[in-house]
N, C-alpha and C positions, 0 to 999 in steps of 0.2 A: 513881430506880431502883426498880422494883416488886419485891415479894416474892412468890414462889410456893412453896407447900408441897406436897411430893409425899409422900403417905402410902403407903408400901410400897416397900421397897428390894430387891425381886426384880430379875430381869434387865430387865424393861420399865420399872419405876420408875427404876432406875439409868440406863438408856439415855436416858429422858426428861430426867433431871437433866443428863446430858452434853449433849444436844441444846440444852436451854434455857440451860445454863451457857455454852455455846460462843458465844452471841450477845453476852454481856458486858453486857446491859442489865437483868439480873435478879439478885436475890439468891435463891438456892434453898436451902430447908431440906428435907432428905431424911430422913424418919422411917423407922427400921428397928426391927423387933421384936427382932432379934438384936443383942446388945451387941457381939459380935465383928465384925459388919458395920460398925458405927459406928467401931470401933477400926481396922479395916482401911482405911477411907476416910480417917480422920483422920491416920493414921500414914503410909500409903503411897499415898493418893489413888487406890486401886483397890478395887473390891468383889470380893475374892478368892472369896467364896462363890458369888455369883450371876452375875457378869459379869467374870471375870478377864481381865487383859490390856488393859483399856480405861481410859485415864487420865481421872480425874474433875476438872473444873476447880476452881480455888480458890474460885470463887463459890458452890460447893455446900458447905453445912454439914450434916454428918450429926448426927442426934440420936435419942435413945431415949425422949424425953418428948413426949407429944402436945400438952400445953399450950404447951411451948416451940416446937414445930414450927408451931403455928397462930397464935402471938402477933401477928404483924404481916402475916399473909398477905392478899393481895388475891385470889389464885386458889388454890383447893385442888384438887389432882389426886389422885384416889382410884385406887390401883393395887394394892390388896390382893387376894388370892384371894377369889373370890365367897363362900365359906363363912365368911369372917371379916368381911365388909362390915357386916352388921347390928351385930355386937358392937363393932366399932371406932367406928362412928358413934354408937352409944349412949355410948361413952366420950368422944367428941369433942363431943357435943351442946352442952355448957355453954360450949364455947370457940368456937362458930360465931357470927359476927356476921351481921346481916341483909344487909349489902351484899356479903358474900363470894360469889364465883363458884365453883361446884363443878363440876368436870369428872370424870366417871367414865370411867376407861380400863380397867376390868375387863371381860373378855370372858367372861361367864358368866351363869347364872341361879341364883337361890336354890333349893336343891333341894326344900325342904319347901313353901314358899309359891308357887313357880313364878314369882316376880316378877323383873323386870329390875332391874339394879342401881340405876338412877335411881329406880325405884319403891320399892326398899328404903330408899334414902337419904331420899327424900321422906317416907315413912311414919315413919321414926325421928325426923326433924326436926319434923314436924307433931305427933307425940305429946308433944313437949316444949313445945308452945304457942309455938313460934317462928314468925315470919312465913313465908310460902310461900318455899321455897328457890329460888334461881336455879341450875338444873342443866342440864348438857349431857352428851352422850355422845361420847367420842373413840374412833374405831375405824378399821380399814383394814389393808392388808397391810404389816406392820411387824415383822420380826424384830428383836429388841433389839440383837443384835450388829451387824447391818448398819446400823441407824440410828445406833448409838453411834460407829461408825467413820466415819460421814459419807457412806455410800452414798445416792444420791438416793432419797428416800422420800416417798410421798404418802398422806395420811390424810384423814379428814373429821371435823368437829365438828358434831354435830346437836343442835338444841334448838328449841323454840317461841319462845325468847327471842332475837330477832334481834341485840340488842346484845351478848349473851353470845357468840354465834358470831363476831361481828365482832371482838370484843376478843381472843378466843382465836386466831382466824386471824392477827391482827396480831402478837400477843405470841409465838406459838409458831413462826411461819414463819421460815425462814432459807434460805440458799443451797442447802442440801441436804435441807431438810425442808419440804415444801409442804403446806399445810393448806387443804382445801376446806370450804365450809359446806354444811349440809343442814338441811332443815326436818322431817325424819322420824326422830325419835329412836327410835321403835318399830322401824322397819326396820333402822336402823343398829345398835342394840343386839342385836336378835335375830340379825341377820346375823353379827355378831361372835361370838355365843355358839354358834349352831347349826352353824357351819362346823367347830367342833372335833369334833363327833360324826362328820361326814363324813370329816374328816381321819384319825380313828382307823381308819375303814373303809378309807381309802386305804392306810394303813400295813399293815392286814391283807392287802390285795392284794399289797403288796410282800413281806411276810413269807412269803406262799404262792408267791412267784416268778411271779405273774401278770403279764401284759404291759400295754402301753400301752392296748390296747383296753378292758381292764377298768377302768382308772383313768379314762379319758375318759368312759366310760359312767357311772361312779360320780359323777364331778364334775357331769356334766350332769343326771342324775336327782336327785342330791343338791340341786342348786340349785333344781330344780323343787319338791321337797318343802319346802325352806326358804321358798321364795316363797309357797307355799300357806299356811303357818302365819303368815308375816308379814302377809299380806293379811287372814287371819281375825282377827288381833289388832289390826287397824286401821292397819297400816303400808302402804307403797306398794310395788307390784311393781317399779317402776323402780329403787328403791333397791337391789334385789338385783342389778341390772346394773352397779352402781357399785363403789367401793372397798371398802365394808364388806360387800358381798355377793360378787360374782364375784371381785373382786380378792383379798380375804382368803381366800376358799375355795381358789382356785388355789394361792396361796402356801403355805397350810397343808397342802394335800393333796400337794404335790410337793416342798416344800423340806426339805432334810436337817436344818435347824435346828428343825423343828417337833417339840415335845415330844409333842403329840397323835399325830402320825403315827408317832413312834418307839414309843409305847405299842402302837399297832396292829401295827407290824412284829413286835414281840416276841410279841404274841398270835398272829399268823399263824404264827410259828415254834413255837408250842406251849407257851410259858411262861404261867403263871397270873398273873392281875392283881395279887394281893398281893405276889408276888415282884417283879414289874416296878416297882410303886410304891415298894417298899422300896429298890430300887436307884437311885431318882432323887435321894436325899440332900436332901430338902427342896424340890426343884423341884415345881411343880404342873402337871398336865395337866388343864386345866379341863374337857375333854370328858368325863372320867370322871364328874364330878358333873353336868354339863349334860345328858348323855344321859337321865338319869332325869327331870329337869325338863322337857326337850323332849318326851319321850313323854307325860308327864302333861299338859302344856299342850296337846298335839295331841289327846289323848283328850277333854280338857275342851271343846275347840273343835270337835270332830268332824272333824278333819283327818287324812287318810291320810298317814302317813310311814313307809313300809315299811323304808327303810334304817335309820332311827333305831330302829325297833322291833327289827330284827335285831341292831343294835349293842347295844341294851339287853340282849337275850338273851345275847349273847356276854359282855358285861362283868359282868352281875349274876346270870345264871342258869347260867353255865358252858356255854353252847351251843357246839358246835364251829363254828369259822369256815367250814369247808367245808359244813356242813349249812345254815348261814345263807345262804351264797351260793346253794346249791341251791334253797332256799325262795324266794329273790328271783327266781331265773331261771325258776322254774316257776309264777309267779303268772299269773293269767288275762291274756289279751291286752288291751292298752290302745291308745288312739289318742293319739299325741303332740300332735295339734293341738287336743285338747279344752282348754277354758279351764282355766287353773291355778286 
């Protein structure tokens, strides 16, 4: 029986522990920053703070100590918020063995460096003079609650390491959780991160009581600008037609469980961002951080991303959502058939 360590007991980390624990072929250690989360799981087998109502299998052991969490792990799944990734891997670095497989399931970009999570992890590990890490990126349309309760879910694991993707596919798949493999970690990671910005914009449309026309246009043009940046960064355009691109984008833009969309809804209704975030009680909407990094990365690569630019202005410059929409709609005419 193999051991899997999940670092981050938010909603998605907890859901993965349930999915993997359900197979009965793994021992799972679930690391939580919050002591009360460990106590909730140990005493009641439920993460009351981040995923209430979902029973956690007995094969899942919660812990608050990183060394304990990693002691016997064959696979490490990183599910912490993007802004904590570097710090936590710096703390874990001494406990990482060369043969360990690392799976990043965080859908975000580091705000200051503009790096993808696998790049952050690789940078931290290499700075400690450890061998080149074996890293993959796990992404796709996957609301935590739905995966935890066993709704059919399909995601993808991407890496240049074919053996890693094969092992993860084999170890993570079950009757309700289907894992595809992919050779484009750049596209998979950027797709998972960039869709959060578009999802906030979709929420703004809902908050303004705009109809389906608006959201359909937003998703379509949002996918186009995501694809432009993915290709400019060395990823593949076709990845954006898959689970980590279109699949995750549609889910996050239209689903009521999307935290990013929910932030946008409140912005559209006129609430201010600090007030909205304060009301999330520790939950993270990655798009708030990712938008700054996405715009910075697009500018560095010379890529036009008008929706992301307007979302940045709404989130961080206090621009009115209606003014942002007007600016988008009054841009000069374009040809849709021009090469992305």
